[in-house]
N, C-alpha and C positions, 0 to 999 in steps of 0.2 A: 411578533410577528414577521419575518422578513420575506424579501422578496427573491425569488427565484426565476431567473429566464431562460428558456426554450430555444433552442435552433431545431423545427423536429425533422428537417432536412440537410444532408451534409452533402449536396452534389456540385454546389457550389462552395468548395472551399471558405472563399475570400469571403462569406458572410460570419466567418469567425471571427471577423474583426469585430465585425456589429455588434457581436454574442459579447466579447472582452470589452468592448470599450463599453457595453450597458454595466460593467461593475467593477473598472478598475478606476484608481485614484493615485497613479503612479507619477513620481517626480521628475522631471528634468533629472539628467545627469546621474540616476539611480542605478546601481548596479542592481540587478533583477536576476534571481534565482528562478528559472524554469523548472521546476520537479516534477520529475516524470519515469516513469520506469519504461524503458528500451529496448525492454526485451532478450529472450535468450535466444539460440538459434534454432531450439529446439520447436520454438513455434514462429508464427507471423503473425498473429490476430492479438497484435497491441495498436496503441494509435499511431494512426500513419503519419511519417513524415511530412506529407504535404498539410495535414492541419496543422503539427506544430508553427511550420514553416509559416502562416498566416499570423498565429499568435505572436512569434518572434515578429514580423513586420509593424506589428503593432505596437508592440512595445519599443522598438524605434521609431515610429513615427512619434511618440511621446517624449522622444527623445531621452531614452532611457538607454541602459546598456546591457541585453541579455545573455546568459549564458545556461545550457540544457545542462542538468545536475540529479544525480542518484546518489546512493552510495553503495559499496561494498555488500556481498553477502556472508551468510556463515557456511553456507554449502559451498562445494567444492563442483563449482559450473564454470561457464562464460564471463560471472561477473563478480569472481571472487578477489579479484585484486584490480586495481584500475587499470593496467594494462590489458588484460585480458576485455577489461569490460569495456576500454575503447575501441577494443577490437571487433568486439561484438555490437556495439552501436553502430560504428561505421558500417560493419554487414548487414545492419537491419536500416539504415537509411538514415543515421543519425550522425551528424558529421556538418562544419561550417559549409562546405559546397552546398550541400541538398537543405539544409533548414536558416542558414543564413548566420548562425551564432557558434561559438565554442563549445565544447562538451567539457564538464571539468568535475571530476569523481570528487564528492564534498568530503569523503572520509580519507583522503589521501592513497598513495599506494599501496599500502595493506589491509585500512579499516581502522587506523589508530588514530587517525590524525581528527580531534575533536574539542570541543569546550561543552563542560558540567552546566548546565542549566535548571532553572525549578521547572517542576513538572504543577504545582499545585494541587499533589493528589498524597494520597495519603500512603499507598504500596511502595509507591516509588517517587520518593521527593525529588531527587534531582536524577538527571538523566544524562549521558554524553551524545551530544549530535553533531555531524557534519561541518567540519571548520568553516567551510567554501558556503554552508549554510550561514551559518552564524555570521559570518561576516556581510552578507547582502542584505542590501537595504530594504529591499521589497523581495517578496516570494508570490507566484504563481502557481498553483498546485494542480498541474494535469492529471487527471487521474481515470484511468481505464476500468470501468466496474464489470465486475465478473462475480463468479463464486468464488467461495476459498476452501477448501480442505479442513481449515482448521479455524476459519472465522465465520463460515457461513456465507460471509459476504465481503470482497474486499473493494471499497473504496478510497473515499478523500482521508478519512480519519488513519486507514492502514497506510497511505502513499504518505502520509505524516508520519504516524506511528511508530510505524516499520523502516519505513524507506528515508528518513532524513537523520537515521541514527547510526553512529558506529556500529563496529562489529560489539564492542562493549556496551553500546547501548541496547544491540538487538538480545546479547545474553539474558542483560537485566531484565527483558520482559519475558522472553523464554524459558527464563529460571522458572516460571509457576506453571510451565506445560511439559517440565521433565518426567516421564513415568517413572514408578518404584518398583523394586522385584519382591514380590511375597517366597521368601526361601524357604517355609514352608510349604507351598502351592507348586514350587518350581518342581518340574519333572527334568529339566538340562536338554530338552530335546532341539533346542538352538531353531525351533520357529522363528522368535524374535531376530534370529542375527539373519538368517536368511530374508527375512521379509523388511530389513532396515533399508531403506534405500540412500543409504549415505554413510552407510558399513561404519559407525559408529558403535554398534554393538558387539563387543567381546565375550567370551567363556573362559572364567575362572573356576574358582568351585561353584557360581553362581554366573547368569550373564549380567555383564557390569555395563553402563550405558557410560558414553562419556559427555558429561553434561553440558560441558564448553562446546561440542559440537551440536549435540541434539536439538532440531528446532522444534520438537515435540509435534510431527504429523501423526502421532498415533498409531502409526502400521505395525507395530509391536503388540501394542493393546490391542488392537482388532483380531490380530491371527492367535494370539496364544490361545493354547487350547483347555487350561486349566484357570486362564484369570489371574496368573501370578503376576502378568506385566500390568499395572495398571495405574489408575492416575488418581491421588490423592485427593479425599472428600474436600470438594468448592474450591478446583484445582481452576474449572473453566471460568466462573465469572472471579477470582482471581488475574488471569491469563489476559482476559481482556478489558479489565479494568487498566492491569497496568499498560495495556499497550493505547488504551483510550485516554491516559494518563502522561505519554511517551509523546501522541499527538499535542497534546493542550500545552505543551511543554513549549512548540511550535507558535501554536497560536496567541501564547503568552510571548513569547519572546518578541513577534514582529507586529503584536496587537492589531492596530488597522492597516499595516502597510502589508496585507495579504490577500487574494482573493481565489477563488474554486472554480475550476471549468471539469464538469463529468462527464464522459466522454462514454454513450448507451449505444455504443457499437460491440459487434462479435461477442456477444454477452454469452459466455460459457458457464459450466459447472466449476471448471478449473480458473485457477489465474495467470498471469503472465510467464510466472517463473517455472511452468513445467510445460507436460504436452497437453492439448487441447483436443477436443472435439467440436462436434457440431452446436454451433449456438442455438442456445436455448429457445431465443424470441427473436424476431425481428428487429433491425438496428431502430432505435428509437431515437438518433441524433443526439445533440449535446445540452448541457444545461451548466448557468453559471450562478455565481452567488458571492456575497461576501462574509455569509455564514454557512459555516461548515455543515452543522447540523441538520439546517432544513435543506442543501442541495442534497445531505444523503437518503433524507427520509424521501425526498421528491423522486431520487434515482429511484428508490428501494419501491417506490407507491406505482411507478412507471412499468415496471420490470413487471411487478405481480398483476399490475391491470392488463397489461400484453398478452401476460402466459393465462389470464383468466383463474389462476392459482399461486401461493406462493413458492413457485417456481425451484427457487435457488435453495430453499430450508429442504425441499423432497431432493434434491440431487445432494445434499452433504448432509441431513439429519439435524444442522443444528440451529437454532434460531439466531441467523444475522442479523436481527432488531436490537439485540442484548446491547450491542455495544452505542446504539443510539440512548437508549435508558439509562447506562450510566453515564455517557455524555450527559446526557438531562440535568442527572442529579449534580454533574460537576459543574454547571449552570455553561455547558462548551455548544451556547450559541441555541437555538430553538426547533422544535419538532414541528410546529405551525410553521405554514408559510403561502404564499400567495404564489401561482405560477403565472406569469408572461409570456404568453408565446411571440418568437420575433418573425412577424410575415414579410 
């Protein structure tokens, strides 16, 4: 059973230092990767820079050297390469002058700078993670917990499993979510082409997906009138398993030199990569733990308790806790926890 600490109110951001100090074990002189999603310009519901500034200050107080980091995306938007990402981060309030730490994009200029590491899994035995994350001595995962269109829940597991990998690493996970076309059922109506938000489906004799760029959002599957565009049997569990295995590669790499802080603020049905609407529940503060599975389960439980029902599952139609079950089978932490409130 792991310990999870909670700060239920964030009206005084300086209290985040207390939350952080309850779980950290950073050695003096360490290079500390502060892993977070710094948002897109199409939404504003990300972790507030003021909160990140307090975590950075606490790391410096421990005599360590923090840097903010994330990796580039597969989709073409404001984080596709390092230059665009740094500009997006700056506009969203993440730069040295605002948070007190430099921003370093982990996988280099075009998302190709990485190191292959073991996952401890079976579907993906090795995966490529960002060079700067690999070279860090300690990792602090700051996660904005939300709903998610493809996983049901976006938390710390996704922050590591997708957010710490290079473009090649992301493709290795997304390969399990790429739809197929049943030519016998296809009427060549081009509905899938019009539905694809990333314009990666073209019409030849039949629709053709660019599997390198597909992120498995399933919009084409949902809108296909004949069912010709479909996901293979068992794809979803394989996809989530691959994601969890990818997350485990980071846990294995850092071993005891990492901790997790989940922010339960602005909890919407969609993640920080895309357009967001109103929050599903009131803000619930922040949690911290050294056990990724305990903090994930505690976060999900608090959201469900606040709503009085599984509001994340209702929003996406996906069981967001499947990733917890798979992580438990891989012995990545414990779903059983004790919750301690910091007053």
